[in-house]
All heavy atoms as a GROMACS GRO file, in nm:
protein
  607
    1MET      N    1  -0.558   0.962   1.178
    1MET     CA    2  -0.649   0.859   1.129
    1MET      C    3  -0.786   0.862   1.190
    1MET      O    4  -0.813   0.931   1.298
    1MET     CB    5  -0.596   0.724   1.172
    1MET     CG    6  -0.479   0.672   1.098
    1MET     SD    7  -0.422   0.503   1.130
    1MET     CE    8  -0.255   0.550   1.180
    2SER      N    9  -0.879   0.835   1.117
    2SER     CA   10  -1.019   0.847   1.147
    2SER      C   11  -1.054   0.772   1.278
    2SER      O   12  -1.018   0.657   1.295
    2SER     CB   13  -1.119   0.802   1.037
    2SER     OG   14  -1.242   0.820   1.076
    3THR      N   15  -1.124   0.834   1.374
    3THR     CA   16  -1.173   0.760   1.490
    3THR      C   17  -1.316   0.712   1.474
    3THR      O   18  -1.350   0.624   1.557
    3THR     CB   19  -1.156   0.846   1.616
    3THR    OG1   20  -1.241   0.975   1.590
    3THR    CG2   21  -1.012   0.896   1.640
    4ASP      N   22  -1.386   0.762   1.377
    4ASP     CA   23  -1.525   0.708   1.356
    4ASP      C   24  -1.522   0.592   1.259
    4ASP      O   25  -1.485   0.602   1.146
    4ASP     CB   26  -1.601   0.828   1.290
    4ASP     CG   27  -1.751   0.783   1.268
    4ASP    OD1   28  -1.793   0.680   1.309
    4ASP    OD2   29  -1.825   0.866   1.193
    5PRO      N   30  -1.550   0.465   1.317
    5PRO     CA   31  -1.547   0.349   1.229
    5PRO      C   32  -1.632   0.353   1.118
    5PRO      O   33  -1.595   0.301   1.009
    5PRO     CB   34  -1.596   0.248   1.338
    5PRO     CG   35  -1.580   0.298   1.463
    5PRO     CD   36  -1.590   0.447   1.451
    6ARG      N   37  -1.739   0.421   1.118
    6ARG     CA   38  -1.844   0.421   1.010
    6ARG      C   39  -1.785   0.501   0.902
    6ARG      O   40  -1.789   0.478   0.797
    6ARG     CB   41  -1.989   0.486   1.052
    6ARG     CG   42  -2.089   0.481   0.960
    6ARG     CD   43  -2.216   0.536   0.997
    6ARG     NE   44  -2.226   0.520   1.138
    6ARG     CZ   45  -2.305   0.585   1.226
    6ARG    NH1   46  -2.401   0.661   1.174
    6ARG    NH2   47  -2.301   0.579   1.360
    7GLN      N   48  -1.718   0.625   0.936
    7GLN     CA   49  -1.663   0.718   0.843
    7GLN      C   50  -1.536   0.641   0.770
    7GLN      O   51  -1.513   0.650   0.647
    7GLN     CB   52  -1.616   0.835   0.903
    7GLN     CG   53  -1.558   0.941   0.796
    7GLN     CD   54  -1.657   0.984   0.700
    7GLN    OE1   55  -1.775   1.017   0.738
    7GLN    NE2   56  -1.624   0.983   0.568
    8ALA      N   57  -1.460   0.562   0.850
    8ALA     CA   58  -1.351   0.482   0.795
    8ALA      C   59  -1.403   0.393   0.699
    8ALA      O   60  -1.338   0.368   0.593
    8ALA     CB   61  -1.279   0.424   0.908
    9PHE      N   62  -1.506   0.322   0.734
    9PHE     CA   63  -1.566   0.216   0.641
    9PHE      C   64  -1.610   0.280   0.504
    9PHE      O   65  -1.591   0.229   0.397
    9PHE     CB   66  -1.675   0.144   0.706
    9PHE     CG   67  -1.744   0.035   0.616
    9PHE    CD1   68  -1.676  -0.081   0.597
    9PHE    CD2   69  -1.864   0.048   0.565
    9PHE    CE1   70  -1.731  -0.177   0.506
    9PHE    CE2   71  -1.929  -0.041   0.480
    9PHE     CZ   72  -1.852  -0.158   0.448
   10GLU      N   73  -1.689   0.395   0.519
   10GLU     CA   74  -1.732   0.460   0.402
   10GLU      C   75  -1.619   0.503   0.306
   10GLU      O   76  -1.626   0.500   0.184
   10GLU     CB   77  -1.816   0.580   0.438
   10GLU     CG   78  -1.954   0.532   0.493
   10GLU     CD   79  -2.036   0.657   0.552
   10GLU    OE1   80  -1.994   0.786   0.539
   10GLU    OE2   81  -2.135   0.633   0.614
   11ASN      N   82  -1.516   0.568   0.369
   11ASN     CA   83  -1.398   0.596   0.303
   11ASN      C   84  -1.334   0.489   0.228
   11ASN      O   85  -1.286   0.493   0.112
   11ASN     CB   86  -1.297   0.665   0.386
   11ASN     CG   87  -1.339   0.810   0.429
   11ASN    OD1   88  -1.432   0.873   0.378
   11ASN    ND2   89  -1.278   0.847   0.544
   12HIS      N   90  -1.324   0.374   0.297
   12HIS     CA   91  -1.262   0.262   0.242
   12HIS      C   92  -1.352   0.203   0.122
   12HIS      O   93  -1.292   0.165   0.012
   12HIS     CB   94  -1.263   0.147   0.366
   12HIS     CG   95  -1.201   0.019   0.317
   12HIS    ND1   96  -1.074  -0.001   0.271
   12HIS    CD2   97  -1.266  -0.114   0.304
   12HIS    CE1   98  -1.055  -0.123   0.247
   12HIS    NE2   99  -1.159  -0.190   0.268
   13GLU      N  100  -1.483   0.198   0.136
   13GLU     CA  101  -1.569   0.164   0.024
   13GLU      C  102  -1.551   0.252  -0.105
   13GLU      O  103  -1.550   0.216  -0.216
   13GLU     CB  104  -1.711   0.154   0.071
   13GLU     CG  105  -1.745   0.038   0.171
   13GLU     CD  106  -1.705  -0.096   0.108
   13GLU    OE1  107  -1.752  -0.124   0.000
   13GLU    OE2  108  -1.632  -0.168   0.180
   14ARG      N  109  -1.538   0.386  -0.073
   14ARG     CA  110  -1.509   0.484  -0.187
   14ARG      C  111  -1.385   0.454  -0.248
   14ARG      O  112  -1.372   0.452  -0.363
   14ARG     CB  113  -1.514   0.623  -0.124
   14ARG     CG  114  -1.637   0.700  -0.176
   14ARG     CD  115  -1.630   0.857  -0.139
   14ARG     NE  116  -1.590   0.882   0.013
   14ARG     CZ  117  -1.675   0.882   0.104
   14ARG    NH1  118  -1.797   0.851   0.086
   14ARG    NH2  119  -1.636   0.910   0.225
   15LEU      N  120  -1.284   0.420  -0.171
   15LEU     CA  121  -1.142   0.395  -0.219
   15LEU      C  122  -1.164   0.273  -0.312
   15LEU      O  123  -1.105   0.278  -0.427
   15LEU     CB  124  -1.049   0.362  -0.110
   15LEU     CG  125  -0.911   0.326  -0.151
   15LEU    CD1  126  -0.841   0.427  -0.191
   15LEU    CD2  127  -0.852   0.260  -0.027
   16LYS      N  128  -1.221   0.165  -0.269
   16LYS     CA  129  -1.235   0.047  -0.339
   16LYS      C  130  -1.315   0.068  -0.471
   16LYS      O  131  -1.279   0.015  -0.582
   16LYS     CB  132  -1.299  -0.069  -0.261
   16LYS     CG  133  -1.218  -0.117  -0.142
   16LYS     CD  134  -1.270  -0.248  -0.079
   16LYS     CE  135  -1.416  -0.242  -0.053
   16LYS     NZ  136  -1.463  -0.360   0.014
   17ALA      N  137  -1.406   0.156  -0.470
   17ALA     CA  138  -1.484   0.188  -0.587
   17ALA      C  139  -1.410   0.262  -0.683
   17ALA      O  140  -1.402   0.231  -0.806
   17ALA     CB  141  -1.618   0.267  -0.556
   18GLU      N  142  -1.325   0.348  -0.643
   18GLU     CA  143  -1.230   0.429  -0.736
   18GLU      C  144  -1.131   0.341  -0.793
   18GLU      O  145  -1.110   0.344  -0.906
   18GLU     CB  146  -1.169   0.546  -0.650
   18GLU     CG  147  -1.260   0.670  -0.626
   18GLU     CD  148  -1.304   0.730  -0.739
   18GLU    OE1  149  -1.219   0.753  -0.852
   18GLU    OE2  150  -1.419   0.785  -0.745
   19LEU      N  151  -1.070   0.250  -0.717
   19LEU     CA  152  -0.984   0.146  -0.776
   19LEU      C  153  -1.052   0.070  -0.877
   19LEU      O  154  -0.989   0.041  -0.987
   19LEU     CB  155  -0.918   0.065  -0.670
   19LEU     CG  156  -0.827   0.138  -0.570
   19LEU    CD1  157  -0.783   0.046  -0.454
   19LEU    CD2  158  -0.697   0.178  -0.651
   20ARG      N  159  -1.176   0.020  -0.858
   20ARG     CA  160  -1.247  -0.061  -0.957
   20ARG      C  161  -1.272   0.023  -1.086
   20ARG      O  162  -1.259  -0.036  -1.194
   20ARG     CB  163  -1.380  -0.103  -0.906
   20ARG     CG  164  -1.370  -0.237  -0.809
   20ARG     CD  165  -1.512  -0.287  -0.781
   20ARG     NE  166  -1.603  -0.194  -0.716
   20ARG     CZ  167  -1.612  -0.177  -0.596
   20ARG    NH1  168  -1.541  -0.240  -0.508
   20ARG    NH2  169  -1.695  -0.093  -0.547
   21ILE      N  170  -1.298   0.154  -1.069
   21ILE     CA  171  -1.319   0.228  -1.187
   21ILE      C  172  -1.201   0.234  -1.271
   21ILE      O  173  -1.204   0.231  -1.389
   21ILE     CB  174  -1.373   0.363  -1.147
   21ILE    CG1  175  -1.514   0.370  -1.096
   21ILE    CG2  176  -1.360   0.466  -1.264
   21ILE    CD1  177  -1.559   0.486  -1.021
   22ARG      N  178  -1.079   0.235  -1.208
   22ARG     CA  179  -0.957   0.234  -1.277
   22ARG      C  180  -0.898   0.101  -1.321
   22ARG      O  181  -0.799   0.091  -1.370
   22ARG     CB  182  -0.855   0.316  -1.191
   22ARG     CG  183  -0.883   0.459  -1.186
   22ARG     CD  184  -0.806   0.524  -1.073
   22ARG     NE  185  -0.808   0.670  -1.047
   22ARG     CZ  186  -0.891   0.751  -1.079
   22ARG    NH1  187  -0.988   0.734  -1.148
   22ARG    NH2  188  -0.873   0.888  -1.049
   23GLY      N  189  -0.980   0.007  -1.298
   23GLY     CA  190  -0.945  -0.139  -1.343
   23GLY      C  191  -0.857  -0.222  -1.255
   23GLY      O  192  -0.787  -0.305  -1.299
   24THR      N  193  -0.857  -0.176  -1.125
   24THR     CA  194  -0.770  -0.258  -1.030
   24THR      C  195  -0.834  -0.276  -0.900
   24THR      O  196  -0.964  -0.233  -0.883
   24THR     CB  197  -0.627  -0.177  -1.021
   24THR    OG1  198  -0.531  -0.267  -0.942
   24THR    CG2  199  -0.645  -0.044  -0.948
   25SER      N  200  -0.765  -0.318  -0.802
   25SER     CA  201  -0.834  -0.333  -0.670
   25SER      C  202  -0.723  -0.348  -0.564
   25SER      O  203  -0.599  -0.351  -0.583
   25SER     CB  204  -0.901  -0.478  -0.662
   25SER     OG  205  -0.814  -0.577  -0.680
   26LEU      N  206  -0.768  -0.330  -0.444
   26LEU     CA  207  -0.668  -0.339  -0.320
   26LEU      C  208  -0.604  -0.467  -0.333
   26LEU      O  209  -0.467  -0.487  -0.310
   26LEU     CB  210  -0.732  -0.325  -0.193
   26LEU     CG  211  -0.778  -0.193  -0.146
   26LEU    CD1  212  -0.860  -0.194  -0.023
   26LEU    CD2  213  -0.665  -0.096  -0.140
   27ALA      N  214  -0.676  -0.591  -0.360
   27ALA     CA  215  -0.618  -0.711  -0.372
   27ALA      C  216  -0.500  -0.724  -0.487
   27ALA      O  217  -0.404  -0.775  -0.467
   27ALA     CB  218  -0.723  -0.813  -0.407
   28GLN      N  219  -0.537  -0.653  -0.598
   28GLN     CA  220  -0.434  -0.662  -0.708
   28GLN      C  221  -0.301  -0.573  -0.669
   28GLN      O  222  -0.201  -0.619  -0.689
   28GLN     CB  223  -0.500  -0.611  -0.831
   28GLN     CG  224  -0.394  -0.598  -0.956
   28GLN     CD  225  -0.353  -0.741  -0.990
   28GLN    OE1  226  -0.440  -0.834  -1.006
   28GLN    NE2  227  -0.216  -0.777  -0.986
   29ILE      N  228  -0.338  -0.463  -0.602
   29ILE     CA  229  -0.208  -0.385  -0.559
   29ILE      C  230  -0.139  -0.463  -0.462
   29ILE      O  231  -0.012  -0.469  -0.469
   29ILE     CB  232  -0.264  -0.241  -0.506
   29ILE    CG1  233  -0.318  -0.158  -0.623
   29ILE    CG2  234  -0.143  -0.186  -0.443
   29ILE    CD1  235  -0.388  -0.041  -0.559
   30GLY      N  236  -0.209  -0.525  -0.377
   30GLY     CA  237  -0.132  -0.616  -0.269
   30GLY      C  238  -0.063  -0.736  -0.341
   30GLY      O  239   0.058  -0.761  -0.302
   31ARG      N  240  -0.124  -0.795  -0.432
   31ARG     CA  241  -0.047  -0.897  -0.505
   31ARG      C  242   0.074  -0.845  -0.578
   31ARG      O  243   0.190  -0.899  -0.568
   31ARG     CB  244  -0.124  -0.974  -0.616
   31ARG     CG  245  -0.237  -1.066  -0.552
   31ARG     CD  246  -0.301  -1.142  -0.650
   31ARG     NE  247  -0.397  -1.066  -0.742
   31ARG     CZ  248  -0.513  -1.039  -0.719
   31ARG    NH1  249  -0.578  -1.079  -0.600
   31ARG    NH2  250  -0.587  -0.970  -0.807
   32ASP      N  251   0.063  -0.718  -0.639
   32ASP     CA  252   0.177  -0.666  -0.699
   32ASP      C  253   0.292  -0.629  -0.607
   32ASP      O  254   0.410  -0.636  -0.635
   32ASP     CB  255   0.140  -0.530  -0.776
   32ASP     CG  256   0.047  -0.559  -0.894
   32ASP    OD1  257   0.049  -0.673  -0.941
   32ASP    OD2  258  -0.010  -0.461  -0.941
   33LEU      N  259   0.256  -0.594  -0.478
   33LEU     CA  260   0.355  -0.559  -0.380
   33LEU      C  261   0.402  -0.684  -0.294
   33LEU      O  262   0.485  -0.666  -0.217
   33LEU     CB  263   0.292  -0.459  -0.282
   33LEU     CG  264   0.255  -0.317  -0.339
   33LEU    CD1  265   0.185  -0.239  -0.238
   33LEU    CD2  266   0.383  -0.248  -0.380
   34GLY      N  267   0.341  -0.791  -0.301
   34GLY     CA  268   0.363  -0.910  -0.221
   34GLY      C  269   0.306  -0.901  -0.091
   34GLY      O  270   0.370  -0.947   0.008
   35ILE      N  271   0.205  -0.827  -0.075
   35ILE     CA  272   0.139  -0.806   0.060
   35ILE      C  273   0.000  -0.858   0.064
   35ILE      O  274  -0.070  -0.862  -0.030
   35ILE     CB  275   0.124  -0.646   0.074
   35ILE    CG1  276   0.271  -0.590   0.088
   35ILE    CG2  277   0.055  -0.613   0.198
   35ILE    CD1  278   0.270  -0.438   0.080
   36SER      N  279  -0.042  -0.918   0.180
   36SER     CA  280  -0.171  -0.978   0.202
   36SER      C  281  -0.289  -0.888   0.177
   36SER      O  282  -0.280  -0.762   0.201
   36SER     CB  283  -0.177  -1.054   0.332
   36SER     OG  284  -0.201  -0.948   0.433
   37GLY      N  285  -0.402  -0.936   0.132
   37GLY     CA  286  -0.522  -0.867   0.113
   37GLY      C  287  -0.567  -0.801   0.251
   37GLY      O  288  -0.612  -0.688   0.255
   38THR      N  289  -0.540  -0.870   0.362
   38THR     CA  290  -0.572  -0.838   0.495
   38THR      C  291  -0.496  -0.708   0.528
   38THR      O  292  -0.556  -0.617   0.577
   38THR     CB  293  -0.553  -0.935   0.601
   38THR    OG1  294  -0.634  -1.049   0.569
   38THR    CG2  295  -0.580  -0.895   0.732
   39SER      N  296  -0.367  -0.698   0.507
   39SER     CA  297  -0.292  -0.582   0.516
   39SER      C  298  -0.337  -0.465   0.441
   39SER      O  299  -0.338  -0.352   0.499
   39SER     CB  300  -0.152  -0.615   0.491
   39SER     OG  301  -0.092  -0.701   0.587
   40MET      N  302  -0.382  -0.488   0.326
   40MET     CA  303  -0.417  -0.382   0.231
   40MET      C  304  -0.546  -0.325   0.290
   40MET      O  305  -0.561  -0.204   0.298
   40MET     CB  306  -0.444  -0.438   0.092
   40MET     CG  307  -0.321  -0.491   0.024
   40MET     SD  308  -0.197  -0.366  -0.012
   40MET     CE  309  -0.288  -0.247  -0.122
   41SER      N  310  -0.637  -0.403   0.335
   41SER     CA  311  -0.773  -0.364   0.392
   41SER      C  312  -0.733  -0.283   0.523
   41SER      O  313  -0.806  -0.185   0.538
   41SER     CB  314  -0.860  -0.473   0.417
   41SER     OG  315  -0.908  -0.539   0.290
   42LEU      N  316  -0.660  -0.338   0.609
   42LEU     CA  317  -0.625  -0.262   0.731
   42LEU      C  318  -0.570  -0.127   0.710
   42LEU      O  319  -0.609  -0.034   0.779
   42LEU     CB  320  -0.532  -0.349   0.822
   42LEU     CG  321  -0.603  -0.468   0.869
   42LEU    CD1  322  -0.476  -0.564   0.950
   42LEU    CD2  323  -0.699  -0.440   0.978
   43VAL      N  324  -0.496  -0.106   0.614
   43VAL     CA  325  -0.428   0.028   0.570
   43VAL      C  326  -0.548   0.102   0.517
   43VAL      O  327  -0.569   0.216   0.554
   43VAL     CB  328  -0.308   0.015   0.482
   43VAL    CG1  329  -0.273   0.149   0.426
   43VAL    CG2  330  -0.193  -0.043   0.555
   44GLY      N  331  -0.630   0.049   0.423
   44GLY     CA  332  -0.741   0.124   0.353
   44GLY      C  333  -0.836   0.172   0.460
   44GLY      O  334  -0.888   0.275   0.452
   45LEU      N  335  -0.853   0.099   0.564
   45LEU     CA  336  -0.949   0.125   0.677
   45LEU      C  337  -0.899   0.221   0.772
   45LEU      O  338  -0.960   0.276   0.864
   45LEU     CB  339  -1.006  -0.002   0.758
   45LEU     CG  340  -1.107  -0.081   0.676
   45LEU    CD1  341  -1.124  -0.219   0.736
   45LEU    CD2  342  -1.239  -0.008   0.667
   46GLY      N  343  -0.766   0.251   0.774
   46GLY     CA  344  -0.705   0.336   0.855
   46GLY      C  345  -0.676   0.265   1.000
   46GLY      O  346  -0.634   0.341   1.086
   47LYS      N  347  -0.675   0.136   1.004
   47LYS     CA  348  -0.634   0.074   1.124
   47LYS      C  349  -0.488   0.055   1.139
   47LYS      O  350  -0.435   0.019   1.253
   47LYS     CB  351  -0.710  -0.067   1.140
   47LYS     CG  352  -0.860  -0.042   1.161
   47LYS     CD  353  -0.935  -0.169   1.166
   47LYS     CE  354  -1.081  -0.138   1.180
   47LYS     NZ  355  -1.153  -0.239   1.263
   48HIS      N  356  -0.427   0.054   1.026
   48HIS     CA  357  -0.270   0.047   1.028
   48HIS      C  358  -0.217   0.139   0.926
   48HIS      O  359  -0.290   0.183   0.836
   48HIS     CB  360  -0.232  -0.101   0.990
   48HIS     CG  361  -0.248  -0.216   1.084
   48HIS    ND1  362  -0.166  -0.219   1.205
   48HIS    CD2  363  -0.351  -0.291   1.098
   48HIS    CE1  364  -0.228  -0.323   1.270
   48HIS    NE2  365  -0.337  -0.365   1.215
   49ARG      N  366  -0.081   0.180   0.949
   49ARG     CA  367  -0.023   0.265   0.842
   49ARG      C  368   0.086   0.183   0.769
   49ARG      O  369   0.166   0.116   0.831
   49ARG     CB  370   0.041   0.376   0.929
   49ARG     CG  371  -0.056   0.480   0.968
   49ARG     CD  372  -0.071   0.613   0.913
   49ARG     NE  373   0.016   0.656   0.815
   49ARG     CZ  374   0.079   0.768   0.822
   49ARG    NH1  375   0.077   0.850   0.930
   49ARG    NH2  376   0.143   0.818   0.716
   50SER      N  377   0.095   0.219   0.650
   50SER     CA  378   0.218   0.175   0.573
   50SER      C  379   0.246   0.266   0.462
   50SER      O  380   0.153   0.289   0.368
   50SER     CB  381   0.184   0.030   0.510
   50SER     OG  382   0.281   0.008   0.409
   51LYS      N  383   0.348   0.344   0.467
   51LYS     CA  384   0.362   0.447   0.368
   51LYS      C  385   0.376   0.382   0.223
   51LYS      O  386   0.336   0.442   0.138
   51LYS     CB  387   0.483   0.531   0.398
   51LYS     CG  388   0.459   0.619   0.512
   51LYS     CD  389   0.572   0.730   0.541
   51LYS     CE  390   0.521   0.814   0.647
   51LYS     NZ  391   0.626   0.915   0.676
   52ARG      N  392   0.433   0.256   0.227
   52ARG     CA  393   0.452   0.195   0.102
   52ARG      C  394   0.316   0.161   0.034
   52ARG      O  395   0.295   0.178  -0.085
   52ARG     CB  396   0.531   0.060   0.128
   52ARG     CG  397   0.552  -0.020   0.005
   52ARG     CD  398   0.633  -0.139   0.039
   52ARG     NE  399   0.645  -0.228  -0.066
   52ARG     CZ  400   0.650  -0.363  -0.065
   52ARG    NH1  401   0.637  -0.427   0.047
   52ARG    NH2  402   0.642  -0.429  -0.169
   53ILE      N  403   0.226   0.105   0.123
   53ILE     CA  404   0.100   0.081   0.066
   53ILE      C  405   0.030   0.208   0.031
   53ILE      O  406  -0.048   0.201  -0.078
   53ILE     CB  407   0.017  -0.019   0.176
   53ILE    CG1  408   0.085  -0.160   0.186
   53ILE    CG2  409  -0.139  -0.031   0.130
   53ILE    CD1  410   0.024  -0.231   0.302
   54GLU      N  411   0.018   0.302   0.113
   54GLU     CA  412  -0.056   0.429   0.093
   54GLU      C  413  -0.007   0.491  -0.051
   54GLU      O  414  -0.079   0.536  -0.124
   54GLU     CB  415  -0.024   0.531   0.198
   54GLU     CG  416  -0.104   0.484   0.323
   54GLU     CD  417  -0.058   0.562   0.454
   54GLU    OE1  418   0.024   0.667   0.440
   54GLU    OE2  419  -0.106   0.528   0.560
   55ARG      N  420   0.129   0.478  -0.064
   55ARG     CA  421   0.192   0.539  -0.189
   55ARG      C  422   0.140   0.456  -0.315
   55ARG      O  423   0.102   0.509  -0.411
   55ARG     CB  424   0.338   0.531  -0.178
   55ARG     CG  425   0.413   0.602  -0.300
   55ARG     CD  426   0.565   0.618  -0.274
   55ARG     NE  427   0.630   0.498  -0.225
   55ARG     CZ  428   0.668   0.483  -0.091
   55ARG    NH1  429   0.663   0.585  -0.016
   55ARG    NH2  430   0.730   0.371  -0.057
   56ALA      N  431   0.128   0.316  -0.298
   56ALA     CA  432   0.105   0.233  -0.418
   56ALA      C  433  -0.048   0.259  -0.446
   56ALA      O  434  -0.100   0.268  -0.563
   56ALA     CB  435   0.113   0.089  -0.374
   57ILE      N  436  -0.143   0.274  -0.341
   57ILE     CA  437  -0.285   0.298  -0.373
   57ILE      C  438  -0.305   0.438  -0.436
   57ILE      O  439  -0.374   0.457  -0.525
   57ILE     CB  440  -0.363   0.296  -0.229
   57ILE    CG1  441  -0.364   0.146  -0.182
   57ILE    CG2  442  -0.498   0.355  -0.254
   57ILE    CD1  443  -0.416   0.141  -0.043
   58ALA      N  444  -0.223   0.536  -0.386
   58ALA     CA  445  -0.221   0.672  -0.443
   58ALA      C  446  -0.188   0.682  -0.583
   58ALA      O  447  -0.248   0.740  -0.670
   58ALA     CB  448  -0.139   0.768  -0.356
   59GLU      N  449  -0.079   0.601  -0.606
   59GLU     CA  450  -0.040   0.601  -0.753
   59GLU      C  451  -0.124   0.536  -0.847
   59GLU      O  452  -0.149   0.578  -0.961
   59GLU     CB  453   0.094   0.523  -0.751
   59GLU     CG  454   0.223   0.606  -0.702
   59GLU     CD  455   0.344   0.518  -0.702
   59GLU    OE1  456   0.351   0.404  -0.751
   59GLU    OE2  457   0.449   0.577  -0.647
   60ALA      N  458  -0.200   0.427  -0.791
   60ALA     CA  459  -0.304   0.375  -0.878
   60ALA      C  460  -0.418   0.468  -0.908
   60ALA      O  461  -0.489   0.455  -1.004
   60ALA     CB  462  -0.365   0.239  -0.807
   61LEU      N  463  -0.442   0.558  -0.824
   61LEU     CA  464  -0.544   0.664  -0.829
   61LEU      C  465  -0.503   0.793  -0.892
   61LEU      O  466  -0.569   0.877  -0.904
   61LEU     CB  467  -0.618   0.680  -0.691
   61LEU     CG  468  -0.688   0.556  -0.631
   61LEU    CD1  469  -0.734   0.604  -0.497
   61LEU    CD2  470  -0.801   0.526  -0.718
   62GLY      N  471  -0.375   0.793  -0.919
   62GLY     CA  472  -0.315   0.923  -0.991
   62GLY      C  473  -0.307   1.038  -0.906
   62GLY      O  474  -0.333   1.147  -0.935
   63THR      N  475  -0.283   1.003  -0.772
   63THR     CA  476  -0.275   1.117  -0.672
   63THR      C  477  -0.157   1.093  -0.580
   63THR      O  478  -0.075   1.005  -0.620
   63THR     CB  479  -0.409   1.126  -0.599
   63THR    OG1  480  -0.400   1.255  -0.516
   63THR    CG2  481  -0.438   1.006  -0.509
   64THR      N  482  -0.151   1.157  -0.480
   64THR     CA  483  -0.044   1.142  -0.378
   64THR      C  484  -0.094   1.093  -0.246
   64THR      O  485  -0.218   1.120  -0.221
   64THR     CB  486   0.030   1.278  -0.347
   64THR    OG1  487  -0.069   1.369  -0.283
   64THR    CG2  488   0.090   1.334  -0.473
   65PRO      N  489  -0.026   1.031  -0.160
   65PRO     CA  490  -0.081   0.981  -0.032
   65PRO      C  491  -0.120   1.101   0.043
   65PRO      O  492  -0.227   1.089   0.115
   65PRO     CB  493   0.053   0.924   0.034
   65PRO     CG  494   0.130   0.877  -0.077
   65PRO     CD  495   0.111   0.973  -0.185
   66GLU      N  496  -0.062   1.223   0.039
   66GLU     CA  497  -0.100   1.344   0.112
   66GLU      C  498  -0.242   1.380   0.079
   66GLU      O  499  -0.315   1.427   0.157
   66GLU     CB  500   0.005   1.448   0.101
   66GLU     CG  501   0.135   1.416   0.159
   66GLU     CD  502   0.227   1.336   0.067
   66GLU    OE1  503   0.182   1.307  -0.049
   66GLU    OE2  504   0.334   1.293   0.123
   67LYS      N  505  -0.270   1.362  -0.044
   67LYS     CA  506  -0.412   1.416  -0.086
   67LYS      C  507  -0.514   1.300  -0.063
   67LYS      O  508  -0.631   1.328  -0.030
   67LYS     CB  509  -0.402   1.441  -0.249
   67LYS     CG  510  -0.330   1.588  -0.274
   67LYS     CD  511  -0.334   1.598  -0.417
   67LYS     CE  512  -0.258   1.721  -0.445
   67LYS     NZ  513  -0.239   1.755  -0.587
   68LEU      N  514  -0.475   1.185  -0.076
   68LEU     CA  515  -0.559   1.071  -0.046
   68LEU      C  516  -0.607   1.047   0.098
   68LEU      O  517  -0.710   1.024   0.136
   68LEU     CB  518  -0.499   0.949  -0.112
   68LEU     CG  519  -0.597   0.814  -0.111
   68LEU    CD1  520  -0.710   0.840  -0.199
   68LEU    CD2  521  -0.518   0.698  -0.171
   69TYR      N  522  -0.490   1.071   0.175
   69TYR     CA  523  -0.505   1.047   0.317
   69TYR      C  524  -0.465   1.165   0.398
   69TYR      O  525  -0.366   1.172   0.472
   69TYR     CB  526  -0.428   0.928   0.364
   69TYR     CG  527  -0.446   0.793   0.314
   69TYR    CD1  528  -0.364   0.747   0.222
   69TYR    CD2  529  -0.572   0.726   0.344
   69TYR    CE1  530  -0.391   0.623   0.143
   69TYR    CE2  531  -0.589   0.605   0.282
   69TYR     CZ  532  -0.514   0.560   0.182
   69TYR     OH  533  -0.535   0.426   0.127
   70PRO      N  534  -0.536   1.296   0.382
   70PRO     CA  535  -0.484   1.418   0.448
   70PRO      C  536  -0.482   1.399   0.597
   70PRO      O  537  -0.390   1.459   0.660
   70PRO     CB  538  -0.591   1.522   0.414
   70PRO     CG  539  -0.711   1.441   0.361
   70PRO     CD  540  -0.654   1.302   0.312
   71GLU      N  541  -0.575   1.326   0.657
   71GLU     CA  542  -0.567   1.308   0.804
   71GLU      C  543  -0.449   1.244   0.857
   71GLU      O  544  -0.402   1.257   0.965
   71GLU     CB  545  -0.689   1.242   0.859
   71GLU     CG  546  -0.695   1.094   0.825
   71GLU     CD  547  -0.736   1.066   0.677
   71GLU    OE1  548  -0.775   1.156   0.599
   71GLU    OE2  549  -0.754   0.949   0.651
   72ARG      N  550  -0.381   1.165   0.770
   72ARG     CA  551  -0.253   1.094   0.808
   72ARG      C  552  -0.138   1.175   0.782
   72ARG      O  553  -0.029   1.137   0.840
   72ARG     CB  554  -0.252   0.959   0.731
   72ARG     CG  555  -0.363   0.866   0.755
   72ARG     CD  556  -0.352   0.750   0.675
   72ARG     NE  557  -0.465   0.667   0.674
   72ARG     CZ  558  -0.490   0.543   0.618
   72ARG    NH1  559  -0.387   0.489   0.556
   72ARG    NH2  560  -0.603   0.478   0.630
   73TYR      N  561  -0.144   1.279   0.708
   73TYR     CA  562  -0.029   1.360   0.668
   73TYR      C  563  -0.040   1.504   0.709
   73TYR      O  564   0.017   1.589   0.644
   73TYR     CB  565   0.000   1.348   0.520
   73TYR     CG  566   0.049   1.222   0.475
   73TYR    CD1  567  -0.047   1.114   0.446
   73TYR    CD2  568   0.180   1.188   0.466
   73TYR    CE1  569   0.000   0.980   0.398
   73TYR    CE2  570   0.225   1.053   0.424
   73TYR     CZ  571   0.140   0.956   0.395
   73TYR     OH  572   0.174   0.829   0.361
   74ARG      N  573  -0.104   1.522   0.820
   74ARG     CA  574  -0.118   1.658   0.870
   74ARG      C  575   0.019   1.714   0.903
   74ARG      O  576   0.108   1.639   0.946
   74ARG     CB  577  -0.205   1.676   0.993
   74ARG     CG  578  -0.351   1.643   0.949
   74ARG     CD  579  -0.434   1.711   1.070
   74ARG     NE  580  -0.578   1.687   1.028
   74ARG     CZ  581  -0.666   1.591   1.063
   74ARG    NH1  582  -0.608   1.490   1.135
   74ARG    NH2  583  -0.780   1.596   1.012
   75GLU      N  584   0.040   1.846   0.891
   75GLU     CA  585   0.171   1.908   0.934
   75GLU      C  586   0.197   1.869   1.077
   75GLU      O  587   0.126   1.873   1.164
   75GLU     CB  588   0.160   2.053   0.925
   75GLU     CG  589   0.285   2.132   0.929
   75GLU     CD  590   0.282   2.273   0.892
   75GLU    OE1  591   0.197   2.316   0.811
   75GLU    OE2  592   0.357   2.353   0.954
   76GLY      N  593   0.332   1.822   1.079
   76GLY     CA  594   0.380   1.782   1.217
   76GLY      C  595   0.358   1.639   1.246
   76GLY      O  596   0.400   1.577   1.336
   77GLY      N  597   0.285   1.569   1.149
   77GLY     CA  598   0.262   1.421   1.174
   77GLY      C  599   0.364   1.345   1.101
   77GLY      O  600   0.466   1.403   1.054
   78THR      N  601   0.344   1.220   1.094
   78THR     CA  602   0.444   1.130   1.036
   78THR      C  603   0.408   1.097   0.898
   78THR      O  604   0.304   1.111   0.848
   78THR     CB  605   0.449   0.990   1.109
   78THR    OG1  606   0.327   0.932   1.121
   78THR    CG2  607   0.517   1.026   1.256
   0.00000   0.00000   0.00000
């Protein structure tokens, strides 16, 4: 996970913009999953991990969690 808070925030904003372009949002994905917006943001910012949330975000963007969050899925990682 990113240790630079500024980089994490920039990545989070890019993620939200990509979701908006595709007609959805972190909040909408959270509602679909029954998960709070706060939890969605914490995962998006890299402060918490949830493979379920990461997978849902990646699916909404037409990619995989490994491609969306490479730093979280490095070889040998969880």
